[in-house]
C-alpha positions, 0 to 999 in steps of 0.5 A, spaced: 063 379 712 066 375 718 063 380 723 056 379 720 056 372 720 058 372 727 053 376 729 048 372 725 050 366 728 050 369 735 043 372 734 040 365 732 044 362 738 041 367 743 034 366 740 034 358 741 037 359 748 031 363 749 026 358 746 029 352 750 028 356 757 021 358 755 018 352 752 023 347 756 025 343 750 029 337 752 037 337 751 037 344 748 034 342 741 031 349 740 038 352 741 042 347 736 036 347 731 037 355 731 044 355 731 044 351 725 039 355 722 043 361 723 049 358 720 045 357 714 043 364 713 050 367 714 052 362 709 047 364 704 048 372 706 056 371 704 054 367 698 049 373 696 054 378 697 060 374 694 056 373 687 054 381 688 061 383 688 063 378 682 058 381 678 061 388 679 
């Protein structure tokens, strides 16, 4: 699970960096938003997996 979280957050970070470079957003705002979104998605995935494990 920790590797999955790290990879998810990293991919969202890379996507945010790409958006910042492509559209020239000020202060890396796309990177910050995408990274926070990646953290949210990673936490959602972990909670979903933990609930699935607890049901079994």
